[in-house]
N, CA, C, O and the ligand as a Tripos MOL2 file, in Angstrom:
@<TRIPOS>MOLECULE
protein
  253   251    64     0     0
PROTEIN
NO_CHARGES

@<TRIPOS>ATOM
      1 N           5.6680    9.8660   -7.1970 N.3       1 MET1
      2 CA          5.9250    9.4830   -5.7960 C.3       1 MET1
      3 C           7.3050    8.8350   -5.6780 C.2       1 MET1
      4 O           7.6120    7.8980   -6.4150 O.2       1 MET1
      5 N           8.1220    9.3160   -4.7770 N.am      2 PRO2
      6 CA          9.4730    8.7640   -4.6330 C.3       2 PRO2
      7 C           9.4890    7.4530   -3.8410 C.2       2 PRO2
      8 O           9.8310    7.4280   -2.6580 O.2       2 PRO2
      9 N           9.1190    6.3860   -4.5110 N.am      3 ILE3
     10 CA          9.1290    5.0810   -3.8530 C.3       3 ILE3
     11 C          10.4080    4.3400   -4.2140 C.2       3 ILE3
     12 O          10.7680    4.2140   -5.3850 O.2       3 ILE3
     13 N          11.0780    3.8580   -3.1860 N.am      4 PHE4
     14 CA         12.3090    3.1160   -3.4170 C.3       4 PHE4
     15 C          12.1840    1.7080   -2.8530 C.2       4 PHE4
     16 O          11.4350    1.4620   -1.9080 O.2       4 PHE4
     17 N          12.9260    0.8030   -3.4470 N.am      5 GLU5
     18 CA         12.9440   -0.5680   -2.9420 C.3       5 GLU5
     19 C          14.1370   -0.7420   -2.0160 C.2       5 GLU5
     20 O          15.2430   -0.2720   -2.2840 O.2       5 GLU5
     21 N          13.8710   -1.4340   -0.9210 N.am      6 PHE6
     22 CA         14.9380   -1.7310    0.0300 C.3       6 PHE6
     23 C          14.9880   -3.2290    0.2540 C.2       6 PHE6
     24 O          13.9780   -3.9240    0.1410 O.2       6 PHE6
     25 N          16.1810   -3.7160    0.5720 N.am      7 GLN7
     26 CA         16.3040   -5.1130    0.9500 C.3       7 GLN7
     27 C          16.8920   -5.1970    2.3370 C.2       7 GLN7
     28 O          17.9440   -4.6250    2.6220 O.2       7 GLN7
     29 N          16.1960   -5.9220    3.2000 N.am      8 CYS8
     30 CA         16.6600   -6.1180    4.5690 C.3       8 CYS8
     31 C          17.9490   -6.9260    4.5520 C.2       8 CYS8
     32 O          18.0380   -7.9620    3.8930 O.2       8 CYS8
     33 N          18.9540   -6.4370    5.2910 N.am      9 LYS9
     34 CA         20.2260   -7.1580    5.3250 C.3       9 LYS9
     35 C          20.1420   -8.3930    6.2190 C.2       9 LYS9
     36 O          21.0070   -9.2680    6.1680 O.2       9 LYS9
     37 N          19.1040   -8.4530    7.0290 N.am     10 LYS10
     38 CA         18.9830   -9.5550    7.9770 C.3      10 LYS10
     39 C          18.2260  -10.7400    7.3810 C.2      10 LYS10
     40 O          18.7100  -11.8720    7.3990 O.2      10 LYS10
     41 N          17.0180  -10.4630    6.8480 N.am     11 CYS11
     42 CA         16.1970  -11.5710    6.3480 C.3      11 CYS11
     43 C          16.0110  -11.5260    4.8310 C.2      11 CYS11
     44 O          15.3020  -12.3570    4.2630 O.2      11 CYS11
     45 N          16.6490  -10.5530    4.1810 N.am     12 LYS12
     46 CA         16.6420  -10.4290    2.7110 C.3      12 LYS12
     47 C          15.2770  -10.0900    2.1170 C.2      12 LYS12
     48 O          15.0770  -10.2000    0.9080 O.2      12 LYS12
     49 N          14.3440   -9.6790    2.9660 N.am     13 THR13
     50 CA         13.0410   -9.2740    2.4570 C.3      13 THR13
     51 C          13.1560   -7.9750    1.6680 C.2      13 THR13
     52 O          13.8240   -7.0320    2.0920 O.2      13 THR13
     53 N          12.5020   -7.9410    0.5270 N.am     14 ILE14
     54 CA         12.4890   -6.7150   -0.2730 C.3      14 ILE14
     55 C          11.1700   -5.9970   -0.0280 C.2      14 ILE14
     56 O          10.1000   -6.5940   -0.1400 O.2      14 ILE14
     57 N          11.2510   -4.7200    0.3030 N.am     15 PHE15
     58 CA         10.0400   -3.9520    0.5700 C.3      15 PHE15
     59 C          10.1910   -2.5490   -0.0110 C.2      15 PHE15
     60 O          11.2920   -2.0940   -0.3220 O.2      15 PHE15
     61 N           9.0530   -1.8860   -0.1440 N.am     16 GLU16
     62 CA          9.0660   -0.5380   -0.7090 C.3      16 GLU16
     63 C           8.7870    0.4940    0.3580 C.2      16 GLU16
     64 O           7.9860    0.2720    1.2660 O.2      16 GLU16
     65 N           9.4580    1.6310    0.2370 N.am     17 GLU17
     66 CA          9.2570    2.7210    1.1840 C.3      17 GLU17
     67 C           9.1560    4.0330    0.4200 C.2      17 GLU17
     68 O           9.8170    4.2370   -0.5980 O.2      17 GLU17
     69 N           8.3230    4.9030    0.9330 N.am     18 LEU18
     70 CA          8.2450    6.2560    0.3950 C.3      18 LEU18
     71 C           9.3820    7.0690    1.0000 C.2      18 LEU18
     72 O           9.4690    7.2130    2.2200 O.2      18 LEU18
     73 N          10.2380    7.5910    0.1590 N.am     19 ILE19
     74 CA         11.3890    8.3390    0.6560 C.3      19 ILE19
     75 C          11.3430    9.7820    0.1550 C.2      19 ILE19
     76 O          11.3680   10.0450   -1.0470 O.2      19 ILE19
     77 N          11.2760   10.6990    1.1070 N.am     20 PHE20
     78 CA         11.2690   12.1110    0.7240 C.3      20 PHE20
     79 C          12.6000   12.7820    1.0230 C.2      20 PHE20
     80 O          12.9350   13.8040    0.4240 O.2      20 PHE20
     81 N          13.3520   12.2120    1.9440 N.am     21 SER21
     82 CA         14.6500   12.7850    2.2760 C.3      21 SER21
     83 C          15.5900   11.6820    2.7330 C.2      21 SER21
     84 O          15.1690   10.5490    2.9650 O.2      21 SER21
     85 N          16.8660   12.0220    2.8580 N.am     22 SER22
     86 CA         17.8370   11.0140    3.2860 C.3      22 SER22
     87 C          17.5860   10.5840    4.7270 C.2      22 SER22
     88 O          18.0310    9.5150    5.1450 O.2      22 SER22
     89 N          16.8740   11.4150    5.4870 N.am     23 ALA23
     90 CA         16.5430   11.0380    6.8640 C.3      23 ALA23
     91 C          15.5350    9.8980    6.8780 C.2      23 ALA23
     92 O          15.5930    9.0080    7.7270 O.2      23 ALA23
     93 N          14.5950    9.9390    5.9050 N.am     24 ASP24
     94 CA         13.6140    8.8680    5.7980 C.3      24 ASP24
     95 C          14.2940    7.5450    5.4660 C.2      24 ASP24
     96 O          13.8770    6.4790    5.9190 O.2      24 ASP24
     97 N          15.3420    7.6410    4.6690 N.am     25 GLU25
     98 CA         16.0840    6.4590    4.2590 C.3      25 GLU25
     99 C          16.6470    5.7000    5.4620 C.2      25 GLU25
    100 O          16.6920    4.4700    5.4820 O.2      25 GLU25
    101 N          17.0680    6.4630    6.4490 N.am     26 LYS26
    102 CA         17.6730    5.8540    7.6390 C.3      26 LYS26
    103 C          16.6290    5.3030    8.5930 C.2      26 LYS26
    104 O          16.9450    4.5540    9.5180 O.2      26 LYS26
    105 N          15.3710    5.6850    8.3550 N.am     27 LYS27
    106 CA         14.3110    5.2480    9.2690 C.3      27 LYS27
    107 C          13.5840    3.9990    8.7750 C.2      27 LYS27
    108 O          12.6770    3.5050    9.4450 O.2      27 LYS27
    109 N          13.9720    3.4900    7.6180 N.am     28 THR28
    110 CA         13.2700    2.3300    7.0770 C.3      28 THR28
    111 C          13.4320    1.1200    7.9780 C.2      28 THR28
    112 O          14.5300    0.7900    8.4260 O.2      28 THR28
    113 N          12.3110    0.4720    8.2290 N.am     29 VAL29
    114 CA         12.2970   -0.7080    9.0890 C.3      29 VAL29
    115 C          11.7100   -1.8730    8.3060 C.2      29 VAL29
    116 O          10.6720   -1.7330    7.6580 O.2      29 VAL29
    117 N          12.3610   -2.9970    8.3650 N.am     30 CYS30
    118 CA         11.8830   -4.1790    7.6690 C.3      30 CYS30
    119 C          10.5090   -4.5890    8.2040 C.2      30 CYS30
    120 O          10.3530   -4.7590    9.4130 O.2      30 CYS30
    121 N           9.5100   -4.7510    7.3300 N.am     31 PRO31
    122 CA          8.1650   -5.1120    7.7800 C.3      31 PRO31
    123 C           8.0810   -6.5490    8.2880 C.2      31 PRO31
    124 O           7.1040   -6.9280    8.9350 O.2      31 PRO31
    125 N           9.0870   -7.3290    8.0010 N.am     32 LYS32
    126 CA          9.0460   -8.7420    8.3970 C.3      32 LYS32
    127 C           9.7270   -8.9950    9.7410 C.2      32 LYS32
    128 O           9.1500   -9.6150   10.6350 O.2      32 LYS32
    129 N          10.9610   -8.5080    9.8700 N.am     33 CYS33
    130 CA         11.7090   -8.7990   11.1010 C.3      33 CYS33
    131 C          11.9700   -7.5660   11.9500 C.2      33 CYS33
    132 O          12.4530   -7.6810   13.0770 O.2      33 CYS33
    133 N          11.6550   -6.3780   11.4190 N.am     34 GLY34
    134 CA         11.8200   -5.1610   12.2040 C.3      34 GLY34
    135 C          13.2370   -4.6180   12.2410 C.2      34 GLY34
    136 O          13.5220   -3.6730   12.9760 O.2      34 GLY34
    137 N          14.1230   -5.2050   11.4570 N.am     35 SER35
    138 CA         15.5020   -4.7310   11.4270 C.3      35 SER35
    139 C          15.6000   -3.3730   10.7430 C.2      35 SER35
    140 O          14.8950   -3.0990    9.7720 O.2      35 SER35
    141 N          16.4810   -2.5340   11.2620 N.am     36 LYS36
    142 CA         16.6720   -1.2200   10.6530 C.3      36 LYS36
    143 C          17.8240   -1.2280    9.6600 C.2      36 LYS36
    144 O          18.1270   -0.2140    9.0310 O.2      36 LYS36
    145 N          18.4480   -2.3620    9.5330 N.am     37 LYS37
    146 CA         19.5660   -2.4620    8.6000 C.3      37 LYS37
    147 C          19.0760   -2.9570    7.2470 C.2      37 LYS37
    148 O          18.8450   -4.1490    7.0460 O.2      37 LYS37
    149 N          18.9250   -2.0200    6.3320 N.am     38 SER38
    150 CA         18.4880   -2.3890    4.9900 C.3      38 SER38
    151 C          19.2710   -1.5640    3.9910 C.2      38 SER38
    152 O          19.7900   -0.4970    4.3180 O.2      38 SER38
    153 N          19.3490   -2.0610    2.7880 N.am     39 GLU39
    154 CA         20.0480   -1.2810    1.7750 C.3      39 GLU39
    155 C          19.1180   -0.9500    0.6300 C.2      39 GLU39
    156 O          18.2430   -1.7360    0.2680 O.2      39 GLU39
    157 N          19.3200    0.2230    0.0700 N.am     40 LYS40
    158 CA         18.4760    0.6900   -1.0180 C.3      40 LYS40
    159 C          18.8770   -0.0150   -2.3050 C.2      40 LYS40
    160 O          20.0530   -0.0810   -2.6630 O.2      40 LYS40
    161 N          17.8670   -0.5380   -2.9900 N.am     41 LEU41
    162 CA         18.1360   -1.1790   -4.2650 C.3      41 LEU41
    163 C          18.0690   -0.1500   -5.3760 C.2      41 LEU41
    164 O          17.4730    0.9170   -5.2260 O.2      41 LEU41
    165 N          18.6820   -0.4860   -6.4780 N.am     42 MET42
    166 CA         18.6650    0.4120   -7.6280 C.3      42 MET42
    167 C          17.2310    0.6640   -8.0890 C.2      42 MET42
    168 O          16.4640   -0.2760   -8.2990 O.2      42 MET42
    169 N          16.8840    1.9050   -8.2400 N.am     43 SER43
    170 CA         15.5680    2.2540   -8.7370 C.3      43 SER43
    171 C          15.4010    1.7730  -10.1720 C.2      43 SER43
    172 O          16.3440    1.8200  -10.9610 O.2      43 SER43
    173 N          14.1940    1.3100  -10.5110 N.am     44 VAL44
    174 CA         13.9590    0.8550  -11.8740 C.3      44 VAL44
    175 C          14.0520    2.0160  -12.8620 C.2      44 VAL44
    176 O          14.3340    1.8180  -14.0440 O.2      44 VAL44
    177 N          13.8120    3.2310  -12.3620 N.am     45 PHE45
    178 CA         13.8650    4.3960  -13.2320 C.3      45 PHE45
    179 C          15.3050    4.7520  -13.5920 C.2      45 PHE45
    180 O          15.5830    5.2290  -14.6920 O.2      45 PHE45
    181 N          16.2100    4.5150  -12.6530 N.am     46 ALA46
    182 CA         17.6010    4.8820  -12.8770 C.3      46 ALA46
    183 C          18.4120    3.7200  -13.4430 C.2      46 ALA46
    184 O          19.5810    3.8850  -13.7900 O.2      46 ALA46
    185 N          17.7960    2.5610  -13.5340 N.am     47 GLY47
    186 CA         18.5190    1.3910  -13.9990 C.3      47 GLY47
    187 C          18.7750    1.3980  -15.4860 C.2      47 GLY47
    188 O          18.3570    2.3190  -16.1880 O.2      47 GLY47
    189 N          19.4580    0.3830  -15.9710 N.am     48 SER48
    190 CA         19.8140    0.3240  -17.3930 C.3      48 SER48
    191 C          18.9820   -0.7270  -18.1230 C.2      48 SER48
    192 O          19.4080   -1.2730  -19.1410 O.2      48 SER48
    193 N          17.7950   -1.0020  -17.5920 N.am     49 LYS49
    194 CA         16.9590   -2.0250  -18.1780 C.3      49 LYS49
    195 C          16.4220   -1.6290  -19.5590 C.2      49 LYS49
    196 O          16.0030   -2.4890  -20.3340 O.2      49 LYS49
    197 N          16.4360   -0.3380  -19.8620 N.am     50 SER50
    198 CA         15.9120    0.1170  -21.1380 C.3      50 SER50
    199 C          16.9300   -0.0640  -22.2630 C.2      50 SER50
    200 O          16.6270    0.1870  -23.4300 O.2      50 SER50
    201 N          18.1330   -0.5000  -21.9090 N.am     51 GLY51
    202 CA         19.1420   -0.7790  -22.9180 C.3      51 GLY51
    203 C          19.9720    0.4230  -23.3080 C.2      51 GLY51
    204 O          20.0390    1.4180  -22.5860 O.2      51 GLY51
    205 N          20.5930    0.3160  -24.4470 N.am     52 CYS52
    206 CA         21.4940    1.3600  -24.9430 C.3      52 CYS52
    207 C          20.7700    2.7020  -25.0680 C.2      52 CYS52
    208 O          19.6450    2.7620  -25.5620 O.2      52 CYS52
    209 N          21.4140    3.7620  -24.6230 N.am     53 SER53
    210 CA         20.7770    5.0750  -24.6680 C.3      53 SER53
    211 C          20.7370    5.6590  -26.0820 C.2      53 SER53
    212 O          19.9420    6.5560  -26.3630 O.2      53 SER53
    213 N          21.5750    5.1600  -26.9500 N.am     54 SER54
    214 CA         21.6020    5.7230  -28.3020 C.3      54 SER54
    215 C          20.7770    4.9300  -29.3070 C.2      54 SER54
    216 O          20.1810    5.5120  -30.2140 O.2      54 SER54
    217 N          20.7360    3.6010  -29.1550 N.am     55 CYS55
    218 CA         19.9880    2.8220  -30.1350 C.3      55 CYS55
    219 C          18.8150    2.0640  -29.5030 C.2      55 CYS55
    220 O          18.0320    1.4260  -30.2070 O.2      55 CYS55
    221 N          18.6970    2.1400  -28.1430 N.am     56 ALA56
    222 CA         17.5940    1.5370  -27.3980 C.3      56 ALA56
    223 C          17.5460    0.0060  -27.4940 C.2      56 ALA56
    224 O          16.5380   -0.6040  -27.1390 O.2      56 ALA56
    225 N          18.5970   -0.5940  -27.9560 N.am     57 SER57
    226 CA         18.6320   -2.0600  -28.0340 C.3      57 SER57
    227 C          19.2330   -2.6380  -26.7690 C.2      57 SER57
    228 O          20.2580   -2.1570  -26.2870 O.2      57 SER57
    229 N          18.5970   -3.6750  -26.2270 N.am     58 THR58
    230 CA         19.1170   -4.2800  -25.0060 C.3      58 THR58
    231 C          20.3450   -5.1330  -25.2890 C.2      58 THR58
    232 O          21.0750   -5.4960  -24.3680 O.2      58 THR58
    233 N          20.5760   -5.4550  -26.5640 N.am     59 SER59
    234 CA         21.7370   -6.2810  -26.9020 C.3      59 SER59
    235 C          22.9280   -5.4450  -27.3480 C.2      59 SER59
    236 O          24.0000   -5.9810  -27.6300 O.2      59 SER59
    237 N          22.7400   -4.1360  -27.4100 N.am     60 CYS60
    238 CA         23.8170   -3.2360  -27.8100 C.3      60 CYS60
    239 C          24.9110   -3.2450  -26.7380 C.2      60 CYS60
    240 O          24.6100   -3.1500  -25.5480 O.2      60 CYS60
    241 N          26.1430   -3.3570  -27.1400 N.am     61 SER61
    242 CA         27.2320   -3.4900  -26.1690 C.3      61 SER61
    243 C          27.9690   -2.1850  -25.8990 C.2      61 SER61
    244 O          28.9560   -2.1670  -25.1630 O.2      61 SER61
    245 N          27.4970   -1.1020  -26.4880 N.am     62 THR62
    246 CA         28.2210    0.1500  -26.3250 C.3      62 THR62
    247 C          27.9350    0.8300  -25.0020 C.2      62 THR62
    248 O          28.6830    1.7240  -24.6030 O.2      62 THR62
    249 N          26.8740    0.4350  -24.3050 N.am     63 SER63
    250 CA         26.5730    1.0850  -23.0430 C.3      63 SER63
    251 C          26.7950    0.1700  -21.8530 C.2      63 SER63
    252 O          26.5820    0.5790  -20.7120 O.2      63 SER63
    253 ZN         14.1030   -8.2570    7.7970 Zn       64 ZN64
@<TRIPOS>BOND
     1     1     2 1
     2     2     3 1
     3     3     4 2
     4     3     5 am
     5     5     6 1
     6     6     7 1
     7     7     8 2
     8     7     9 am
     9     9    10 1
    10    10    11 1
    11    11    12 2
    12    11    13 am
    13    13    14 1
    14    14    15 1
    15    15    16 2
    16    15    17 am
    17    17    18 1
    18    18    19 1
    19    19    20 2
    20    19    21 am
    21    21    22 1
    22    22    23 1
    23    23    24 2
    24    23    25 am
    25    25    26 1
    26    26    27 1
    27    27    28 2
    28    27    29 am
    29    29    30 1
    30    30    31 1
    31    31    32 2
    32    31    33 am
    33    33    34 1
    34    34    35 1
    35    35    36 2
    36    35    37 am
    37    37    38 1
    38    38    39 1
    39    39    40 2
    40    39    41 am
    41    41    42 1
    42    42    43 1
    43    43    44 2
    44    43    45 am
    45    45    46 1
    46    46    47 1
    47    47    48 2
    48    47    49 am
    49    49    50 1
    50    50    51 1
    51    51    52 2
    52    51    53 am
    53    53    54 1
    54    54    55 1
    55    55    56 2
    56    55    57 am
    57    57    58 1
    58    58    59 1
    59    59    60 2
    60    59    61 am
    61    61    62 1
    62    62    63 1
    63    63    64 2
    64    63    65 am
    65    65    66 1
    66    66    67 1
    67    67    68 2
    68    67    69 am
    69    69    70 1
    70    70    71 1
    71    71    72 2
    72    71    73 am
    73    73    74 1
    74    74    75 1
    75    75    76 2
    76    75    77 am
    77    77    78 1
    78    78    79 1
    79    79    80 2
    80    79    81 am
    81    81    82 1
    82    82    83 1
    83    83    84 2
    84    83    85 am
    85    85    86 1
    86    86    87 1
    87    87    88 2
    88    87    89 am
    89    89    90 1
    90    90    91 1
    91    91    92 2
    92    91    93 am
    93    93    94 1
    94    94    95 1
    95    95    96 2
    96    95    97 am
    97    97    98 1
    98    98    99 1
    99    99   100 2
   100    99   101 am
   101   101   102 1
   102   102   103 1
   103   103   104 2
   104   103   105 am
   105   105   106 1
   106   106   107 1
   107   107   108 2
   108   107   109 am
   109   109   110 1
   110   110   111 1
   111   111   112 2
   112   111   113 am
   113   113   114 1
   114   114   115 1
   115   115   116 2
   116   115   117 am
   117   117   118 1
   118   118   119 1
   119   119   120 2
   120   119   121 am
   121   121   122 1
   122   122   123 1
   123   123   124 2
   124   123   125 am
   125   125   126 1
   126   126   127 1
   127   127   128 2
   128   127   129 am
   129   129   130 1
   130   130   131 1
   131   131   132 2
   132   131   133 am
   133   133   134 1
   134   134   135 1
   135   135   136 2
   136   135   137 am
   137   137   138 1
   138   138   139 1
   139   139   140 2
   140   139   141 am
   141   141   142 1
   142   142   143 1
   143   143   144 2
   144   143   145 am
   145   145   146 1
   146   146   147 1
   147   147   148 2
   148   147   149 am
   149   149   150 1
   150   150   151 1
   151   151   152 2
   152   151   153 am
   153   153   154 1
   154   154   155 1
   155   155   156 2
   156   155   157 am
   157   157   158 1
   158   158   159 1
   159   159   160 2
   160   159   161 am
   161   161   162 1
   162   162   163 1
   163   163   164 2
   164   163   165 am
   165   165   166 1
   166   166   167 1
   167   167   168 2
   168   167   169 am
   169   169   170 1
   170   170   171 1
   171   171   172 2
   172   171   173 am
   173   173   174 1
   174   174   175 1
   175   175   176 2
   176   175   177 am
   177   177   178 1
   178   178   179 1
   179   179   180 2
   180   179   181 am
   181   181   182 1
   182   182   183 1
   183   183   184 2
   184   183   185 am
   185   185   186 1
   186   186   187 1
   187   187   188 2
   188   187   189 am
   189   189   190 1
   190   190   191 1
   191   191   192 2
   192   191   193 am
   193   193   194 1
   194   194   195 1
   195   195   196 2
   196   195   197 am
   197   197   198 1
   198   198   199 1
   199   199   200 2
   200   199   201 am
   201   201   202 1
   202   202   203 1
   203   203   204 2
   204   203   205 am
   205   205   206 1
   206   206   207 1
   207   207   208 2
   208   207   209 am
   209   209   210 1
   210   210   211 1
   211   211   212 2
   212   211   213 am
   213   213   214 1
   214   214   215 1
   215   215   216 2
   216   215   217 am
   217   217   218 1
   218   218   219 1
   219   219   220 2
   220   219   221 am
   221   221   222 1
   222   222   223 1
   223   223   224 2
   224   223   225 am
   225   225   226 1
   226   226   227 1
   227   227   228 2
   228   227   229 am
   229   229   230 1
   230   230   231 1
   231   231   232 2
   232   231   233 am
   233   233   234 1
   234   234   235 1
   235   235   236 2
   236   235   237 am
   237   237   238 1
   238   238   239 1
   239   239   240 2
   240   239   241 am
   241   241   242 1
   242   242   243 1
   243   243   244 2
   244   243   245 am
   245   245   246 1
   246   246   247 1
   247   247   248 2
   248   247   249 am
   249   249   250 1
   250   250   251 1
   251   251   252 2
@<TRIPOS>SUBSTRUCTURE
     1 MET1         2 RESIDUE 1 A MET
     2 PRO2         6 RESIDUE 1 A PRO
     3 ILE3        10 RESIDUE 1 A ILE
     4 PHE4        14 RESIDUE 1 A PHE
     5 GLU5        18 RESIDUE 1 A GLU
     6 PHE6        22 RESIDUE 1 A PHE
     7 GLN7        26 RESIDUE 1 A GLN
     8 CYS8        30 RESIDUE 1 A CYS
     9 LYS9        34 RESIDUE 1 A LYS
    10 LYS10       38 RESIDUE 1 A LYS
    11 CYS11       42 RESIDUE 1 A CYS
    12 LYS12       46 RESIDUE 1 A LYS
    13 THR13       50 RESIDUE 1 A THR
    14 ILE14       54 RESIDUE 1 A ILE
    15 PHE15       58 RESIDUE 1 A PHE
    16 GLU16       62 RESIDUE 1 A GLU
    17 GLU17       66 RESIDUE 1 A GLU
    18 LEU18       70 RESIDUE 1 A LEU
    19 ILE19       74 RESIDUE 1 A ILE
    20 PHE20       78 RESIDUE 1 A PHE
    21 SER21       82 RESIDUE 1 A SER
    22 SER22       86 RESIDUE 1 A SER
    23 ALA23       90 RESIDUE 1 A ALA
    24 ASP24       94 RESIDUE 1 A ASP
    25 GLU25       98 RESIDUE 1 A GLU
    26 LYS26      102 RESIDUE 1 A LYS
    27 LYS27      106 RESIDUE 1 A LYS
    28 THR28      110 RESIDUE 1 A THR
    29 VAL29      114 RESIDUE 1 A VAL
    30 CYS30      118 RESIDUE 1 A CYS
    31 PRO31      122 RESIDUE 1 A PRO
    32 LYS32      126 RESIDUE 1 A LYS
    33 CYS33      130 RESIDUE 1 A CYS
    34 GLY34      134 RESIDUE 1 A GLY
    35 SER35      138 RESIDUE 1 A SER
    36 LYS36      142 RESIDUE 1 A LYS
    37 LYS37      146 RESIDUE 1 A LYS
    38 SER38      150 RESIDUE 1 A SER
    39 GLU39      154 RESIDUE 1 A GLU
    40 LYS40      158 RESIDUE 1 A LYS
    41 LEU41      162 RESIDUE 1 A LEU
    42 MET42      166 RESIDUE 1 A MET
    43 SER43      170 RESIDUE 1 A SER
    44 VAL44      174 RESIDUE 1 A VAL
    45 PHE45      178 RESIDUE 1 A PHE
    46 ALA46      182 RESIDUE 1 A ALA
    47 GLY47      186 RESIDUE 1 A GLY
    48 SER48      190 RESIDUE 1 A SER
    49 LYS49      194 RESIDUE 1 A LYS
    50 SER50      198 RESIDUE 1 A SER
    51 GLY51      202 RESIDUE 1 A GLY
    52 CYS52      206 RESIDUE 1 A CYS
    53 SER53      210 RESIDUE 1 A SER
    54 SER54      214 RESIDUE 1 A SER
    55 CYS55      218 RESIDUE 1 A CYS
    56 ALA56      222 RESIDUE 1 A ALA
    57 SER57      226 RESIDUE 1 A SER
    58 THR58      230 RESIDUE 1 A THR
    59 SER59      234 RESIDUE 1 A SER
    60 CYS60      238 RESIDUE 1 A CYS
    61 SER61      242 RESIDUE 1 A SER
    62 THR62      246 RESIDUE 1 A THR
    63 SER63      250 RESIDUE 1 A SER
    64 ZN64       253 GROUP 0 **** ****
């Protein structure tokens, strides 16, 4: 499921939305204040939290 995290630019609330297309991205509404101005946070899947891609160590400085 393509779930992305968004952060409201107005009240800084972080919420999750199901995104199937870039049009859905523009329709995200903050559940707290109703603002449509939010930014997409880095997906945990695409992030670098797993560490170095070659040695898998989080302390490796090559990546
Ligand atoms: Zn908000």
